[in-house]
N, C-alpha and C positions, 0 to 999 in steps of 0.2 A: 182312234178313227175319226176322219173328218165327215163331218154330216154332210149331204147332198147339197143343202141350201148354203154351207159356209163356202163349197166347191164353187157354186154357182155365183156366190157374190165375190169371190177371188177373181174368176173368170170375167165378170162384168167390169170389176175395178181395172183391170189389166187392159181392157179394150175401151175406155173412155177416159183418155188423158185429160180431156178438156173439162171435166165434170170435177169439182171437189165435192166429195162424198161425206157424209158423216152417218154413220151406223147408228141406228137407235135401238137401244135395247131398252124398251120401257116397260117395268113392271107393275108402275103406278096407273097408267092410262092403258087399259087392254085396248086392243085393236089399233093402235098406233103402227102406221107402216114401217118396213124395216130400214128404210133408207132416206135420207134427206139429199136431195142433189142441188148443186149451185152450178149452172152452166154457165158460159160466157155472157149470155144476155142478162145476167143477174135476176133471172125469176126463178125464186125456189120452186121445187117440185117435189113429190113422195113417191117413192117405189115400194111396193109390196113384192118380195120374192117369192116365187112357189115352184115347188119341184113334184111332179106328178109320175106316176107309174101308169096312168091311165089317161082317158081324154076327160075325166072329170078332175075338178078341183075343188079342194076341201077350204072352207073359209069359217071363222069362227063368228058367232053372232056379233062379237064386238067389231072385228074387221069389215063385215057388211055394213054395219051401221055406221063406222067412220066414212067408208066411201060414198055413202048415201048422203050424209052431211057435208062432205067436203069433195064435192063432184069436179072441182076445177083443179087442174094441174096436180092430179094424182094419177098414178098408174099402177097396173099390175103386170109384173114381167113373169112368165112360165116357161120352165124348161121341161120338157116331156122326156122322160129317160127310156120310154119304149121306143120312140124314134130319136135316138142319140143326135144330137145337134138341132134339134127343133126347139127354137126357142119364138115366143110369141109376146108381143106387147099389146096391152089393152087399157083403155082408159078407165079409172076408176069408176067413172059415171055409169058404166056398163055392167057394174058387179053383179046384179041381180040375173042379167042375160048369161054372164059367165057361170053363176052356180046353176042355172039350168040346162045351159048348151054345153058348158065346158069348151075344150079345145076345138069344137065345129063352128063357135063363133068367129066371125071374120075379125081378125087382128089389125091393128093399126099397122104393124110390121111384123114380118116373118123371118128368122133367122137373127143369129147374136149381132153379126155386122150391122144389118139393116136397124135392129132395135137400138144399138148403140148410138149409130148416126141420128136417129130421131131423137133420141132422150139429149144428145150434144146440141142440136139444133132448137130446143126450147128457149 
């Protein structure tokens, strides 16, 4: 059975042809985001993928620490399974607000297509 985050990753990859992705599976440095993106501009960025069944989003202390230390060019992309098709993009610099407010926090972009366009424009 394919995990929801893996399905989400595959959907993101299919919808962002302009970005070269490297999937990071890092067991040595906890909190490292899931993806390293390289768009046409040449400016690397990271993306943490999250899938949630509610308005709350769970982060490990290591993930919170990473985004607090690296607050530029880091993003959190969230898919909500309650509202199928709802995808929100947040800057990593707002992780503490995201922990407190969940999906009530105003995102940078809403919808998979809009989020993909935003990432491709970085």
